[in-house]
N, C-alpha and C positions, 0 to 999 in steps of 0.2 A: 578294189577293196582297200588299197593302200593310199597314202604315200609310204615310202620306205625311209627309215632313218639311216642315212649314210654317214660313215665316219672316215677319217683319213687313215691311210696306211693299213687298211683292212683287206683281207683276201676276198675276192669275189666268189659268189656261189657257183659251184659246178654241179649240175644235176646228175652227173655220172658218178659222183662220189657219194659215200655214205655220210650220214649226219641228219640232224633235224633242225627244223625252223619252227618258230613260235610267233604267232600274230597276237598282239595284245592291244588293249584299249588304254591310252594314256590319259591321265586326269588333267586334261587341258581342253580349251574350247576349240578342238580340232576334229575334223571329220575323218572317218576311216580308222582302220587298224594299222598298227606299225609292226613291221616284221623284223625279228632278230634271229641270229643263229643260237641254237640251244645246245650247250655242251652235253656230251653223252652222260656224264655223271649226274646231271640235273634232270634228265628225262623221267626217271622213275618218281621224282618228287612232284611233278607237274600234274595238277588236276583242275578241271574247269571250275570256276568259282574261287580259285585261289589267287595269289599275287606273286609277282616277281619284282626284283630290283633290276633296273636297266639304265644304261646311259642314254640321255636324251639331250641333244645339242651339247652344251658345255656343262650340263648338270647331270645328276643321278636322281632318278625318281622311281616311285613304285608304279606298277602297271597291273592291269587286271587280266587274268586269263579267261577268255570268253569262248575259246574253242581248243580242241586237243592239238598237240604238236603234230607236225607233218614230217614224214621221212622224205628227205631230199630225193632219194632214188625213186620214190613212188608218187611224187606230186604230178598233177595233171600237166599235159604238155603246154597248155596256155599259160599256166602259172610258171612253169619251168622257163618258158621263153621270156616272160616278164622279169624273172629273177636273174636271167643270164647276165653275168657281168656286174650285177649290183653288189656293192660292198656293204656287208651287214655287220653290225656290232653284236657282241655276245650278250646273252642274258647273264647277269652277274650273280644272282642268287634267287632262290625260291623261298618265299616266306614259310617258316616252319609251322604256322598255324593251320596249314592245309586249306580246306574249303571254308573260306570266310563268308561266302555268299551262298546260302542255301538255294536249291533249284527254284523254289517259288519266288524268292527275292530276285534272283537273276532273271527269271521270266518277266517279273514286274518291271525291272529296269529296261529290258528290251522293249516292252510295251510303251513305257514312258518315253523312250528315245523316239519311237515312231510317232506317238501322239503329239508330244510337245516339240518335235523337230529340234532335238538337242543332241549334241555329240554323246556317244555312248560312254566315253570315259568320264565326262562330267556327271552323267547320271549315276554311274557306279560310284563315283567319289562322294555323292550325296549319301549313298547307302552305307559305304564303308570309308569314313574319314581316316586320315593318316594316323590319328591318335590310337585307333583300334588295332593298327597293324604293328605297333611298336610294343614289344614285350617289356614289362616292368623289370628293372634290374634288382629290385629289393624284395619282391614277393614271388615265390615259386608257384607254378601251376598247381602242384600237389596241395600246397597249403590252401590256396584259394578254393580249389575244388572240394577239399574236405570241409572247409568252413561253410561253403554254400550248400553242400549236401546235408549238413546238419539242419540248416534253416529249412531246406526244402522237404525234409523228411516228415514234416507235420502233415497230418491228414486234414482235409478240408473240413472246417468247423461247421456244425449245423446252424441253421438260421436262428438269430437271436432277436431280430427286429420284427415287431408285429405289423403286418401290412394292413392298410386301409382296404375297404371293399374295392375302391377304384383302382388301387395299385394291384390288387389280386386279379382283377378283371383284365387290366392292361398286360400283366405278365402272362396270363392264360392265353390271351389273344396272340401275343408274340410267339409263344411256344407252339400255338396252333399253326401260325404261318410257317414256322420252322419245319414242322412235321409234314405239312401239306406240300411244301415246296413250290407253291404257285408263284411266289416271289421270293427272292433271296435278300431283299432289303426291306426293312420296316422303319417307319418314322415313329418315334415316341414323342408325340406332340404334347408336352406337359408344361403348364404354367410354372413360373418361378416358385420354388418352395413346395412343389407338389410331390416330391419324392422320387424323381427319376433315378437318382443314384442308387437307391435301394433296389430298384428293378434291375439296373445294370449288375449289381452285386449278385442277385439271385440268378440271373442268366449266366454270369461267370461261374457261379457255383455249379450249375448244371453242366456247363462245358467241361470244367475240370473233372467232375465226377465221371464224365464220358471219356476221359483221357485226352481231351483236346486242349489246345493252347488258346490264350485270350490276349487280345490287343485292345487297349483303351487309349483313345486319342483325346487330348484336351487342347484348346486353342492357346493357352498361356502357360508358361512355366510356373507362374504364381499359383496355379490351381493344383499342381502335382502333389505338394505336401499334404494338403487336406484330403485329397482323394486317396493317396497312398495309405494314409492313416486309417481311413474308413474301410478300405478294402482289406488291409492287413488284419485289422481288428475282427472283422466279420468272417473272413475266409480262413485266417490262421495259417497262411502259407507264405513262402518267400515270394516277393514281388520285385521286379526290376523297374527302376525309374530311368527314363531315357529322354534326355534333352541336352541342349548345348551347354548348360551351366554345370553339368555333371563332370567331375574331374576325370582326366584320361584313365587313371588307375582304376577308379570305380567302374567306369564304362567297360574297360577291358574285362574286369571281373564279372560283370553282369553279362557281357557278350558270351563269355565262356560258359556260364551257367545256362544261358538260353540255348546255345548251340548243342549242349549235351542233354538238354531236356530236364535239367535239375530244377530250373525255374521255368514256369509255364505261363506266367502272366506279366505283361508289360503295361505300365502307365507312362505316357509321355506326350510331348508336344509333337510338332509337325514331323521331325525326322524319325520319330518312332515308327512311322509307317514302314520303314525298312528293317526294323529290328528282327533278328533271326529267331522268331517264335516257331517252335516245332509243332507240327500237326495242328495248324491253326483251325479253330472251330468257331470262334466268335470274335467279331470286330465291332467295337462301339466307338462312334464319333460323337462326342459330347459337344454341345453348342455348334452343331454342324454348319450353321449359317455364317460362322465367324470369318472375317476377312483374313485373319492371321494364318489360316490354313493354306493360304496362297503364298508361295515363295516368290519374292519379287526381284530376285537377281539370279544370274547364271541359269540354272535349270528352273524355269518358272512353272513348277508343278503345283497342283492343288492336292494337299494331303487327303482331304475328304474323298475326292474322286479316286485317287490312287488306292485308298483303303478299300473302297468298294470293289475295285478291280482285283486287288490282292486277295480279298475274300472269295471272289469268284474263282480265281485260279486254284485256291485251296479248298474249294467246296465248303466254305465257311458261311455263316450267316452274319449280315451286317445290320446294326441298329444305329440309326441316326437320331440323336436326341436334341431337342431345342424347345424353348418357350416361344421363339420367334423364327420358325423355319423359313429358309430362303424361298423366294418365289420359284426357283428352279426345282427344289424338292417338292414344294406344294403341287407344282404342275405334274410331276411324275406320279404323285399320289392320285391326282385327278385322272391321269391317263391309265391308271391301273398297273403301272410298272413297279411301284412301291406299295406296300400295305401300310396301314396306319393304326396305332393305338393312341388313345388320348387320356390325359390326366388334367381335369378341368378345375380341381379344387386344391387349395393349399392344405397341408397337414397342420400347420400352426394354427392355434385357435384365434389369433388376431385377424386372420383373413388378409385380403389384399389391402395395401396401404392406399389411402386417398392421395391423389396427385393434385397439387395446387400450382397454378402458374403465377409467377411474380413478375408483373409488368414493369420493366426497368425504365419505361418512358414516364411513368407516373409515380413510382415508389420513391420515398425519401431514401437517399443513399448515404452510406458512411463516407465521411470525408477523410482525406489524407491517407488513403490506402491505394495500393497498386491495382487491385482487382476491383471490378464493379460488384459491390455488395450492398444489398438493400438493408436498411436498419431493421426491418421486420425479420429478415432471415437471420441476422446476427442474434437478435433477441430469442428466436426460436432455438437456435443452437445452444445459447446459454441456458435456457430453461431445460433443455434435454440433458445437458451436463449436470445441472443442479439436481436433477431427478436421479442421477446415478446411471444414466443410460448412455449409449454410444452413438456416434455420428459418423457417417461417411460423406466425404465432400469430393465431388468429381470436377476436375478441370483438365481439359484435353490439351494442355501445354506444359511442358516441363521448363525448368530454368527460372530465373528471377523476373525477366521481362522479355517481351517479344522482340524488341529491337531498341537500339540506342539512337536517339534523335538529337540533332543539334537544333536548339530552339532559336538560334540566331539566323541560320541560313536554311534550315529544313533538311539538311543532309542526313541520310540514314546510313549507318555503317553496314556494308554488304560483304558477303563472302567473296574472296578473290577468285574462287574456283566455281562457285555455283550462283545461280540467279535467285538467291534468297538472302534475306537480311540475317545478320548474326544475332543469335539469342544471347541475352545478358545472363551470366551466371555470377552473381555477386559474391557468393561464398568463396569461390576460387579466384575472384577478380579477373574473370575471363569473358571474352566474347567467343561464342562457339557456334559452328555450323553443324546442325543436326543431320545434314545430308552427307557431307564428306568427312566431318570430324576436324576441320580446320579450327585452330585456336589462336587467339592473340590476346594480349593484355588489354584491359579496358583503358582507353586513352584518356589523357587529361585535357586535350584540346581537339577540336575538329580539324581533320586533315584537309578540309576544303577552305574554310574561312578562318581557321585558327581560333575560333571562339571557344569559350570555356563553359558555356551553358549546355552541357550534355545531359539529356534526361532519358531514363529508361521508360519506354512506353509499353502498355499492355502488361498482362499479368501471366505468371507461370506458377507452378506448384511451389517453387522455392520462395517467392515473394509472398504467396498466400499463406504459407506456413508462418512466416514472420508476422504478417498482419493479424492472423487469427490468434497467435500467441499473445499479441499485445491487446487485442480486443476482448478476449474471453477469460474469465476467472476459472482457474483450475483446469485449464486446457492442457492435456498431455497428448501431443500430436505425433503421430507416426506417418511417415511419407512413403508412398509406394509408387516409384517411377524408375525409369532406367538409369537415372543418375544415382539413385540409392541402391538399387539391386545390382550389385557387382558380382555376386556369386550365389550359388544355391544355398549356402550357409546363411548369408545375409538375408535372403528371402525368407527362409524358415524362421529366422530370429524375429523379423518384423511381424510376420503373420501370427507367430506364437505369442508375442507380446500383446497384440491386440486381442487375440482369443482369450488370453488370461486377464484381460482388462488392465494391463499395465499402461495402456494407452486408451483414451476415450474418443479420440478423433483419428480416423484413418483418411488421409488426404492423398489423392492419386490421380493418375491418368487412365488410359485404357486398361491397364493391369488391374484396376479396381472393379471393372464392370462385370466380369463374368464369373458365375458359378460360386463365388465365396458364400459361405454359410456361417454368419456370426449372429447367434440368437440375441445378443445384447444390443444390436443396432435397431434403433426405432426412428431414426431420421436420416434421410438421404437428401443432400443438397447438390443440385447441378448449377454451377456458377454461371455458365453462359451456354445455352442450348443452340443459339443461332449459328455458331461456327460449324455445327454438324450438318445442317441442311442447306447452308449457303455454299454449295460446292458444285462446280460445273460437271456433273456426272449423272448418267441416267439411273445409277443405283443410289444416289445420294438420299432421297426420301426414305427408301427402304432401310438403308444402313443407319440413318439417324433414328428411325423408329426402333430398330433392333437395339441399338446402344442405350437409348433412353428407357426402353422397356426393361432391359436387362439390369441397368443400374438401379432403377426404381425397385426392382425385385429383391434388392439386398436389404430392404427395410421391412421390419415386422415379421421376421422369420422365427421368432421365439414366442413366448407366452404373451408378450405385450404387443398391442397394436402399433403399427408404424405409420409414418407419413412421409411424403416426398414433396420437396419444394424445388421448382424449376424456374430459374431466372431467364428472362427472354425479352427481346425488343419486339417480338412478333407473336403475340398470343393467339392469333387467328390462323397460323400456319397449319395445314392439314395434318402434319405429323403430330403437332401438339394437341390438336383437336381429337385425334385418334387416341392419344395417351390419356386424356382426362375424361373421355367418354362422350364428348360432344359429337364425335363421328365414330361409328362402329369400326372395329378392326376389319371386319369383313368388307365394308364399303371402301375403306382406305386401300386395302390390298387389291380389291377388284379394280379400283381406279388405276393403280399402278400396273396391274396386269394388262388392262386394256390399252394403256399407253404403250407399253412395250410390244404388244401384239401389233399395233398399228405401225410402229417404227421398225419392227423386225429385230428387236433386241432380245437377248436371252430372257426366258427359256424358249422363245419362238424363232430364234435365229442363232447363228454361230458367229463368233468374232475372233479375229486375230489381229495383233498389232505388230507391224514391222517398224523397228526403230533404227534410224541411221544416225551415226555419231561421227563427229570430226572436231578437231580443234579450230577449224575454220567454218564459220556459220554458213557461208554461201556454198561451201563444198558439201556439207550435210544436206542442205536444201536441194542442191542440184542432183545428188544421188537419189534422194527420195522421189523427186519429180521424174527422173529418168525411169526408175522402176515402175512408178505409177503409170507412165505413158505406155511402157512395154506391156504391162499387164492388161491395160485397157484395150490395147490393140489386138489381143488374142481372141480369135473367133471360137476357140475350143474351151473358153472359160465362161460359160453362161451362168446367169443367175447370181452374179457377184456384184456387190456394190462397194465402191471405193470412196472412203471419206478422207479428204486431205490430198496431198500431204500438208501438214501444218506443224508449227512449232509445238514441241511437247509442253505440257502444263508447267513443268520445270524445264525451261529451255536450255539451261546450262548446268551441268553437274560434273564436279571433279575436273573442270577445265574443258569438258567436251560439250559442244553444241549438239542438241538432239532434235530431230525431226521425225514425226510419226506418220505412218500411212495405216489407216484402219481398213480392214477388209471384213465385209459383212456378207453372210450367205446363209441360206436355209439348208444347204447341202454341205456336209462336212468333207466328203471326198473332193468336192470342187474347191473348198477352202484350202485343203492340203495341197492340191495340185498347183494353186496359185502361189502358195508359200514355197513349194519346190522350185518353181520357175524363178521366183525372186531370189532364192538362195543361189541358183546357178548363175544368174546375172551378176550378183555381188561377188561370187567366187571368181568368176572369169575376169572381173575388173579389180579384184583384190580390195574390195570395199568391206568395211565392217558393218554388219547388220545383225540385230538381235530379234528374236521371234518370241512373242508372248501369245500362246494359244489360250483362249478363254480368259482374257485379261480381266482382273477384278475392277480395276480403275482405268478410265480412259481420259 
C-alpha cells in the first residue's frame, strides 16, 4: 500500500503501544498511500473525504483522507511487521472544513484512478484544488452562508418559454426514458439553433422540483455566462458557476453552498464534473463531442465520460447534447446503450444559413495583409456591417503571425524548449511559445546570418484584427482568444459588449465556435479551413466537420437569414462537401465509421498511449523500445496491437524529448493489463512514463 514518508530524528512505530496512524493520498504523481502518525487530539477531527496538513520531504502539503485512521495496537500483523522500526512523521493539522469530498465524488475519484491509471492523490487534487481548502481571512462562513441562503430561498419559477412542437416531443421522449429506466443516458441530437438549451432548462426544473441536484457541463469557459444568465432567468434560483477562471474566494463560497445543499445547480467547464452537488438527479453534457472535455495533462480524464459514471453512481439521468454527436456516442445509440431524441429544425425564422466555399486558388486576394483574405469576402463583411448586422470571423491561431522568418537565410526562430516555432505577438513585441510559455523579445537581426530582413509569416487573430480594422469602414472589432481572456470578468465584458452591439465583429479562435447565441450575427467567415483537416490523426475529418458545422451554426440565429463563407484551397475535400450539401452527412459519417471499423479505432477498439520522456532523445527512444519489446514478448497479452514506438507529434516539449507507444485492443481488460505491466517495468527501472487512456489525439 505504501511507500512510507520517513523523517530524521523521529521515533519508530511500536505496535505494542497505543496511538493511531493515518494513510493519506498526496497530491503528487506518486503511487500508493503515505502513512503518518496521528496525534491523539486530532483523531476525533478526522473523517474520510477530508484533508490534513502533513510534512512531505522538505515541504509541507495538504493530503487527502481516503480511509479511517488505524489504532496501532489493533493493526493486522502483516502491517505491524511492515511498520516495525519505520520512522513516521506526525500529521500537523486537520482541515476544519470537514468532509470536502462527498461520498459520490470520492467514489468517482477511485473509479477514475483505476480507469485512467493515475495516482489517487493526483485525481483527488483535480476534484479539490488547494484554493478550495484555504479559508478566506476577510469573509466569515456565517456571512457567506446567510448571503447564499437568501439567494437560494427562491422557489423554482414556472416555465416562461413557449416550446415548439418538436421541443415538446423531445422533452416528452427524454422524460419517458427517465421513467422507464431502460437506459440511463439519452442523446439530444439537435441541430444548431434548435432550442436544446430550453429542453435542458425544463429537465433541470423537473429535477429541482423533485428535490434533486443538477450538473450542467459546457466545453468552454466562454459559454458559462450566457448559459448562467438563461438558467437563472428561467429557473429563478441560485446557480453556481464552476471553472478555472473563477476567483478562489467565489469558488470557496459556492463550494460551501453546494455542500450544504443551499445551491443545487452547477454550470461549469471540465472540472465541474467533481463539484459537490448534493443528491444529484440530472447531468447534462452540452456539446458532448467537444475535444476540450479531455484533460491533456496530469490526470488525462474525459469529463464527458466521468459525468456519465458519476450520474450512474448517483442514480441520476444523463443527457448528452450536440448538433454533431461524436462517432462514439452515435455508435452507443446504434447499439441501444443510449436512447435518442432529435431536434431537426431551427427555431429562428431564417432557417439554416447557406454555406459557400471560397476557393483561394482562384479568388482575387487582398494585398498587403497578413492573412489570406479574398476580396469578395472583405466586400461581404463590409456589406453586412453597412446593413447594421454583426459578423463572426474564425481563425484557429492566436498571435500576430505563425513564425518569424529571416528572408536572407531562411532561418525560423524556434522555441529553445520545444520543437515548435515561436509565435509573433507584435503588441507586446514578443516571440512566444504556446506550448511551454517561453518568451523572448522580437530580435532586430537573425541569430544565424545576422541579416535584418526578418518577416512575420502566417496570420493570427492579432494581425487579423489590425488588417480588418484597416480594411473595413465602421468596424468595431472584439477579439475572443486566450491572449484576451485573462479572467472571468474580462470574458463577461467582451461577450456582453458584443451582445449589446457595442462591437459588430467578433474575431476569435476555438472559443468562438461553440454554443454562442447572438441573434444579430448574419455572417460567419472561416479564414482558412484547410488547417483543420490537414492533420495526421484518425479523428481529423470528424473533428474538422464538427468545428466547421458548429461555427457555421452561429449565423442566422435571429429573425434575419444568415450565411457562411469558408475560405479554402481544397473545395473538394469530403469534409467541405458534407458541409455544403454535395455529400450527405449520413454518407460522410458512414464512411468515417467504416474506416475506423476496418482499422480497429474507437468506437470499435480501445486505445492507450504510453509516453516516455527524457532530456536525452536516445534515452527516451531506448526506454520506449524496451517496453515495447517486453510487451510484445508476453504470451498472456493476446489481441493487442502495438503501434510504434515513434517520436511524438511534438517530439520535444519543455526541454524533454518524447516518444510514444500506442496500444490498440478490442478488450479493455487486456489493455489495462498491458498498461500495468508497462508501469511495473518503468517503476523498477525508475523511468518516467505517462499513460493516456482513450487519447483524443494521437
